[in-house]
C-alpha positions in Angstrom: 0.0 -0.3 -0.1 0.9 3.7 0.1 3.2 5.8 2.8 2.5 9.4 4.3 6.1 10.2 3.1 4.9 9.4 -0.9 1.7 11.4 -0.6 3.9 14.1 1.0 6.0 13.9 -1.8 3.3 14.1 -4.5 1.5 17.2 -2.2 4.6 19.0 -2.4 3.8 19.6 -6.5 1.1 21.5 -5.1 1.7 25.4 -5.1 -2.2 26.2 -5.7 -5.7 25.0 -5.9 -5.0 24.8 -9.9 -2.4 22.0 -9.2 -5.1 19.6 -7.6 -6.3 18.0 -10.3 -3.2 16.8 -10.9 -2.4 15.9 -7.3 -5.4 13.6 -7.0 -4.2 11.6 -10.4 -1.1 11.2 -8.4 -2.6 10.0 -5.2 -4.8 7.7 -7.2 -1.6 6.3 -8.6 -0.6 5.0 -5.1 -3.9 3.6 -4.6 -5.4 5.8 -2.1 -9.2 5.6 -2.7 -10.5 8.4 -0.3 -9.7 11.2 2.0 -10.4 13.8 4.8 -8.7 16.6 5.6 -9.5 18.5 8.8 -9.2 22.5 9.0 -8.5 22.9 12.8 -5.0 21.2 12.6 -4.5 19.8 8.5 -4.3 16.1 9.7 -5.2 14.2 7.1 -7.0 10.5 7.1 -6.7 8.4 4.0 -7.9 5.3 2.6 -7.4 2.8 0.0 -8.6 -1.3 -0.6 -8.6 -3.8 1.8 -9.2 -1.3 4.7 -6.5 0.0 4.3 -6.3 3.3 6.6 -3.4 5.3 7.4 -3.2 9.2 9.1 -0.6 12.1 8.5 0.0 14.6 11.6 -1.8 17.5 11.8 0.0 20.9 12.8 1.0 21.5 16.3 -0.7 25.6 16.2 -4.6 24.8 14.9 -7.2 26.9 13.9 -10.8 27.9 15.7 -13.1 26.6 12.9 -16.5 29.3 13.1 -19.3 27.9 14.7 -21.6 29.4 12.1 -21.1 28.5 8.2 -20.4 31.1 5.9 -20.8 29.1 2.3 -21.4 32.0 0.1 -18.0 33.5 1.3 -16.7 30.0 1.0 -17.9 29.4 -2.5 -15.9 32.7 -3.5 -12.1 31.5 -1.4 -12.7 28.4 -2.8 -12.9 29.6 -6.6 -10.2 32.2 -5.9 -7.5 29.3 -4.6 -8.7 26.9 -7.7 -7.6 29.6 -10.0 -3.8 30.0 -8.4 -4.3 33.1 -6.5 -3.9 31.6 -2.9 -1.7 29.2 -1.2 -2.5 26.2 1.0 -2.4 28.2 4.5 -4.2 31.2 3.4 -6.8 28.7 1.8 -7.0 26.7 5.4 -7.5 30.1 7.3 -10.2 30.8 4.8 -12.1 27.4 5.3 -11.6 28.2 9.6 -13.2 31.6 8.7 -16.3 30.2 6.5 -17.1 27.7 9.1 -15.4 24.6 7.3 -14.8 21.7 9.5 -13.3 19.4 7.0 -13.2 18.2 3.3 -13.9 14.3 2.0 -12.7 13.0 -1.3 -13.7 10.3 -2.9 -11.7 9.2 -5.8 -14.1 7.2 -7.9 -16.7 9.9 -8.0 -13.6 12.5 -8.5 -15.5 14.9 -5.9 -14.7 16.9 -2.9 -17.3 17.8 0.0 -16.5 20.7 2.7 -18.2 19.8 5.9 -19.6 22.5 8.7 -19.0 21.5 12.2 -22.3 20.2 12.2 -21.9 17.7 9.5 -24.3 19.3 7.1 -22.6 19.3 3.8 -21.8 22.7 2.6 -20.3 22.6 -1.3 -19.3 19.6 -3.0 -17.5 19.7 -6.2 -16.8 17.4 -9.1 -12.6 17.6 -9.8 -11.9 18.2 -12.7 -9.7 16.0 -14.7 -6.0 16.6 -15.5 
């Protein structure tokens, strides 16, 4: 199966949200079937075939997730990030301010769903092919 080191090597190529589709292809090739990233500390749980699971370590400094979600602000911030206008840390901070607790990527559907603290789906996007 895959390792956190392999995932970090693939992620190191990502400079902005514009690079996300290529990153998806890289980690699919490693065997990742889905993952969930938690905004407060950026730790990620990765899943593979046969119930394989591995997690990355989070940041020592954590972000506070807003209790009230702001879907419209998040959509605006997400679009800006996807256009390459913000780096990853800015995006994480924007997520926290808009009440995004986590996002879940499902490879066979090529979707990325963003959730608030109450577990409500805020935005679902289809990840474009490379």
